[in-house]
Backbone as JSON Lines, residues from 0, in Angstrom:
{"i":0,"aa":"X","n":[2.91,-17.32,-4.91],"ca":[2.11,-18.73,-4.97],"c":[1.11,-18.22,-6.41]}
{"i":1,"aa":"X","n":[0.2,-17.53,-6.05],"ca":[-0.24,-17.19,-7.4],"c":[1.13,-16.92,-8.62]}
{"i":2,"aa":"X","n":[1.55,-16.24,-8.84],"ca":[2.63,-16.31,-10.14],"c":[3.48,-17.05,-10.52]}
{"i":3,"aa":"X","n":[3.51,-18.31,-9.71],"ca":[4.8,-19.46,-9.81],"c":[3.23,-20.22,-10.2]}
{"i":4,"aa":"X","n":[1.84,-20.67,-10.5],"ca":[1.23,-21.79,-11.25],"c":[0.88,-20.86,-12.49]}
{"i":5,"aa":"X","n":[0.91,-22.73,-13.47],"ca":[0.49,-22.32,-15.33],"c":[-0.83,-22.48,-14.45]}
{"i":6,"aa":"X","n":[-1.16,-21.23,-15.41],"ca":[-3.16,-21.07,-15.83],"c":[-3.73,-22.19,-15.91]}
{"i":7,"aa":"X","n":[-3.16,-23.27,-16.76],"ca":[-3.96,-24.55,-17.43],"c":[-4.34,-25.44,-16.2]}
{"i":8,"aa":"X","n":[-3.67,-24.97,-15.59],"ca":[-3.62,-26.1,-14.26],"c":[-5.02,-26.0,-13.0]}
{"i":9,"aa":"X","n":[-5.62,-27.04,-12.45],"ca":[-6.4,-26.55,-11.21],"c":[-5.72,-26.09,-10.12]}
{"i":10,"aa":"X","n":[-6.28,-25.21,-9.48],"ca":[-5.65,-25.23,-8.61],"c":[-5.72,-25.84,-8.01]}
{"i":11,"aa":"X","n":[-4.59,-26.33,-6.46],"ca":[-4.1,-27.67,-5.57],"c":[-5.36,-27.46,-4.67]}
{"i":12,"aa":"X","n":[-5.59,-28.19,-3.59],"ca":[-6.51,-28.19,-3.26],"c":[-6.5,-27.5,-1.92]}
{"i":13,"aa":"X","n":[-5.13,-27.01,-0.98],"ca":[-4.82,-26.38,-0.44],"c":[-4.71,-25.14,-0.04]}
{"i":14,"aa":"X","n":[-5.22,-24.85,-1.75],"ca":[-5.79,-23.12,-1.51],"c":[-7.1,-22.51,-0.99]}
{"i":15,"aa":"X","n":[-6.34,-21.64,-0.22],"ca":[-8.53,-21.23,0.39],"c":[-9.16,-20.22,-0.63]}
{"i":16,"aa":"X","n":[-10.24,-19.96,-0.55],"ca":[-11.17,-19.32,-1.35],"c":[-11.37,-18.41,-2.41]}
{"i":17,"aa":"X","n":[-9.72,-17.2,-1.59],"ca":[-9.04,-16.33,-2.19],"c":[-8.94,-16.37,-3.47]}
{"i":18,"aa":"X","n":[-7.25,-17.87,-2.77],"ca":[-6.27,-18.24,-3.76],"c":[-7.19,-18.15,-5.19]}
{"i":19,"aa":"X","n":[-8.41,-19.43,-4.81],"ca":[-8.85,-19.95,-6.16],"c":[-9.2,-18.89,-7.07]}
{"i":20,"aa":"X","n":[-9.8,-18.1,-6.44],"ca":[-10.58,-17.34,-6.83],"c":[-9.78,-16.43,-7.92]}
{"i":21,"aa":"X","n":[-8.6,-16.16,-7.46],"ca":[-7.39,-14.63,-8.37],"c":[-6.24,-15.85,-8.74]}
{"i":22,"aa":"X","n":[-6.12,-17.52,-8.43],"ca":[-5.48,-18.73,-10.05],"c":[-6.62,-19.12,-10.2]}
{"i":23,"aa":"X","n":[-7.84,-18.75,-10.88],"ca":[-8.65,-18.44,-11.65],"c":[-9.61,-17.19,-12.93]}
{"i":24,"aa":"X","n":[-8.52,-16.16,-12.0],"ca":[-8.5,-14.71,-13.01],"c":[-7.64,-13.66,-12.61]}
{"i":25,"aa":"X","n":[-6.29,-14.52,-12.35],"ca":[-5.12,-13.33,-12.07],"c":[-5.13,-12.2,-12.88]}
{"i":26,"aa":"X","n":[-6.03,-11.4,-13.32],"ca":[-6.36,-10.04,-13.98],"c":[-7.05,-9.24,-13.4]}
{"i":27,"aa":"X","n":[-7.94,-10.08,-11.68],"ca":[-8.15,-9.74,-11.45],"c":[-7.51,-8.98,-9.94]}
{"i":28,"aa":"X","n":[-6.24,-9.45,-10.08],"ca":[-4.95,-8.67,-9.37],"c":[-5.11,-6.65,-9.15]}
{"i":29,"aa":"X","n":[-5.33,-6.29,-10.67],"ca":[-5.03,-5.04,-11.21],"c":[-5.86,-3.85,-10.46]}
{"i":30,"aa":"X","n":[-7.24,-4.91,-10.41],"ca":[-8.97,-3.95,-10.21],"c":[-8.72,-3.65,-8.78]}
{"i":31,"aa":"X","n":[-9.33,-2.04,-9.04],"ca":[-9.27,-1.35,-7.87],"c":[-10.34,-2.37,-6.26]}
{"i":32,"aa":"X","n":[-10.48,-2.73,-5.41],"ca":[-11.07,-2.67,-4.33],"c":[-12.17,-1.84,-4.1]}
{"i":33,"aa":"X","n":[-13.15,-2.39,-4.29],"ca":[-14.05,-0.77,-3.56],"c":[-14.79,-1.19,-2.35]}
{"i":34,"aa":"X","n":[-14.63,-2.2,-1.89],"ca":[-16.05,-2.06,-1.01],"c":[-15.45,-2.03,0.7]}
{"i":35,"aa":"X","n":[-15.42,-1.78,1.88],"ca":[-14.79,-1.56,2.59],"c":[-14.48,-3.36,3.22]}
{"i":36,"aa":"X","n":[-15.75,-3.92,2.88],"ca":[-14.97,-5.55,3.59],"c":[-14.55,-6.05,3.18]}
{"i":37,"aa":"X","n":[-14.86,-5.38,1.65],"ca":[-13.52,-6.5,0.63],"c":[-11.91,-6.23,0.87]}
{"i":38,"aa":"X","n":[-11.79,-4.38,1.07],"ca":[-10.72,-4.02,2.03],"c":[-10.13,-4.63,3.4]}
{"i":39,"aa":"X","n":[-10.93,-4.88,3.85],"ca":[-10.69,-6.03,5.25],"c":[-10.83,-7.09,5.17]}
{"i":40,"aa":"X","n":[-11.14,-7.65,3.77],"ca":[-10.56,-8.97,4.15],"c":[-9.34,-9.33,3.17]}
{"i":41,"aa":"X","n":[-8.78,-8.42,2.84],"ca":[-8.04,-8.27,2.93],"c":[-6.67,-8.13,3.09]}
{"i":42,"aa":"X","n":[-6.75,-8.17,4.87],"ca":[-6.1,-7.08,6.01],"c":[-5.39,-8.14,6.09]}
{"i":43,"aa":"X","n":[-5.19,-9.67,6.55],"ca":[-4.99,-10.77,7.23],"c":[-3.43,-10.96,5.85]}
{"i":44,"aa":"X","n":[-3.64,-10.83,4.9],"ca":[-2.82,-11.26,4.36],"c":[-1.84,-9.93,3.38]}
{"i":45,"aa":"X","n":[-2.85,-8.88,3.88],"ca":[-1.48,-7.48,3.69],"c":[-0.98,-7.71,4.26]}
{"i":46,"aa":"X","n":[-0.96,-8.65,6.01],"ca":[-0.26,-7.86,6.8],"c":[1.08,-9.21,6.88]}
{"i":47,"aa":"X","n":[0.46,-10.14,6.29],"ca":[1.38,-11.79,6.44],"c":[2.19,-11.01,5.8]}
{"i":48,"aa":"X","n":[2.2,-10.69,4.34],"ca":[3.04,-10.46,3.31],"c":[4.37,-8.95,3.55]}
{"i":49,"aa":"X","n":[3.33,-8.05,3.72],"ca":[4.33,-6.63,4.41],"c":[4.56,-7.13,6.07]}
{"i":50,"aa":"X","n":[3.77,-7.05,6.75],"ca":[3.82,-6.64,7.92],"c":[3.44,-5.41,8.56]}
{"i":51,"aa":"X","n":[2.87,-5.42,9.69],"ca":[2.65,-4.42,10.44],"c":[4.18,-3.0,10.77]}
{"i":52,"aa":"X","n":[4.86,-3.68,11.28],"ca":[5.97,-2.39,11.11],"c":[6.69,-1.91,10.05]}
{"i":53,"aa":"X","n":[6.85,-3.15,9.06],"ca":[7.16,-2.93,7.53],"c":[6.31,-1.89,7.0]}
{"i":54,"aa":"X","n":[5.15,-1.33,6.99],"ca":[4.39,-0.66,7.12],"c":[4.11,0.34,6.94]}
{"i":55,"aa":"X","n":[4.34,1.08,8.35],"ca":[4.42,1.94,8.79],"c":[5.86,2.73,8.39]}
{"i":56,"aa":"X","n":[7.0,1.85,8.31],"ca":[8.33,2.62,7.69],"c":[8.44,2.91,6.83]}
{"i":57,"aa":"X","n":[7.52,2.22,5.47],"ca":[6.88,2.54,4.51],"c":[6.0,3.91,4.2]}
{"i":58,"aa":"X","n":[5.04,3.8,4.69],"ca":[4.19,5.49,5.21],"c":[5.71,6.64,5.48]}
{"i":59,"aa":"X","n":[6.06,6.2,6.81],"ca":[6.89,6.99,6.9],"c":[8.16,7.84,5.68]}
{"i":60,"aa":"X","n":[8.19,6.94,6.09],"ca":[9.32,7.61,3.96],"c":[9.06,7.86,3.1]}
{"i":61,"aa":"X","n":[8.1,7.84,2.78],"ca":[7.32,8.16,1.81],"c":[6.36,9.87,2.31]}
{"i":62,"aa":"X","n":[5.8,9.96,2.91],"ca":[6.08,10.82,3.41],"c":[6.96,11.85,3.77]}
{"i":63,"aa":"X","n":[8.2,11.5,4.78],"ca":[9.25,12.61,4.28],"c":[10.06,12.39,2.92]}
{"i":64,"aa":"X","n":[10.33,11.32,1.94],"ca":[10.32,11.69,1.2],"c":[10.0,12.18,-0.39]}
{"i":65,"aa":"X","n":[8.29,12.46,0.3],"ca":[7.22,13.03,-1.17],"c":[6.72,13.62,-0.73]}
{"i":66,"aa":"X","n":[5.83,13.49,0.28],"ca":[4.76,14.63,1.14],"c":[5.48,15.82,1.87]}
{"i":67,"aa":"X","n":[7.21,16.06,2.55],"ca":[6.96,17.06,3.58],"c":[7.72,18.26,2.27]}
{"i":68,"aa":"X","n":[7.95,17.58,0.87],"ca":[7.9,18.5,-0.36],"c":[7.45,18.69,-1.06]}
{"i":69,"aa":"X","n":[6.1,18.66,-0.85],"ca":[4.87,19.61,-1.34],"c":[4.21,20.36,-0.39]}
{"i":70,"aa":"X","n":[4.33,20.48,0.54],"ca":[3.56,20.39,1.8],"c":[4.57,22.36,1.83]}
{"i":71,"aa":"X","n":[5.93,21.78,1.21],"ca":[7.48,22.93,2.0],"c":[6.25,23.55,0.0]}
{"i":72,"aa":"X","n":[6.48,23.01,-0.98],"ca":[6.15,24.19,-2.41],"c":[4.73,24.26,-2.24]}
{"i":73,"aa":"X","n":[4.03,23.95,-1.18],"ca":[2.66,24.7,-1.51],"c":[2.53,26.28,-0.67]}
{"i":74,"aa":"X","n":[3.62,26.03,0.58],"ca":[3.74,27.05,1.32],"c":[4.77,27.33,1.14]}
{"i":75,"aa":"X","n":[5.54,28.81,-0.07],"ca":[6.45,28.94,-0.49],"c":[7.01,28.97,0.65]}
{"i":76,"aa":"X","n":[7.24,29.95,1.73],"ca":[8.04,30.51,2.71],"c":[7.77,30.32,4.41]}
{"i":77,"aa":"X","n":[7.96,29.6,5.24],"ca":[7.83,29.13,6.67],"c":[8.55,30.05,6.81]}
{"i":78,"aa":"X","n":[7.74,30.48,7.82],"ca":[8.13,31.12,8.84],"c":[8.52,30.5,10.51]}
{"i":79,"aa":"X","n":[8.84,31.23,11.25],"ca":[9.11,30.5,12.28],"c":[8.42,31.46,13.55]}
{"i":80,"aa":"X","n":[8.08,30.64,14.49],"ca":[6.79,32.12,15.1],"c":[7.52,32.76,15.83]}
{"i":81,"aa":"X","n":[8.23,32.03,16.69],"ca":[9.13,32.57,17.7],"c":[10.16,33.25,17.26]}
{"i":82,"aa":"X","n":[10.8,33.52,16.15],"ca":[12.11,34.14,15.48],"c":[11.27,34.22,13.69]}
{"i":83,"aa":"X","n":[10.82,35.82,13.54],"ca":[10.48,35.34,12.68],"c":[11.56,35.71,11.35]}
{"i":84,"aa":"X","n":[13.19,36.11,11.46],"ca":[13.71,35.88,10.78],"c":[14.97,34.22,10.8]}
{"i":85,"aa":"X","n":[14.2,33.34,11.44],"ca":[14.51,32.0,10.43],"c":[13.11,31.79,9.86]}
{"i":86,"aa":"X","n":[13.33,30.97,8.63],"ca":[12.61,30.75,8.13],"c":[12.52,29.95,7.22]}
{"i":87,"aa":"X","n":[12.46,28.8,5.72],"ca":[12.68,28.2,5.2],"c":[11.41,28.6,3.3]}
{"i":88,"aa":"X","n":[12.96,28.67,2.75],"ca":[12.8,28.74,1.2],"c":[12.67,28.26,-0.05]}
């Protein structure tokens, strides 16, 4: 919604306070969110855009595609407790 607006126009009256703040200064979109209260305020909008299930699936996929590889690399040889002849390298 914010991306489609022109910077020189006044915000439409139907916008909530958060949208109006971003409309006034779109560069704030890239600034880090510092306090937990501010992060919590963003949660409803995040869930509205992404959805809770999509967030969990994306998080799981990131773990499988990236983090597991880092874990395996950090532990050069992963052995099985029940069969020491079975290992991952």
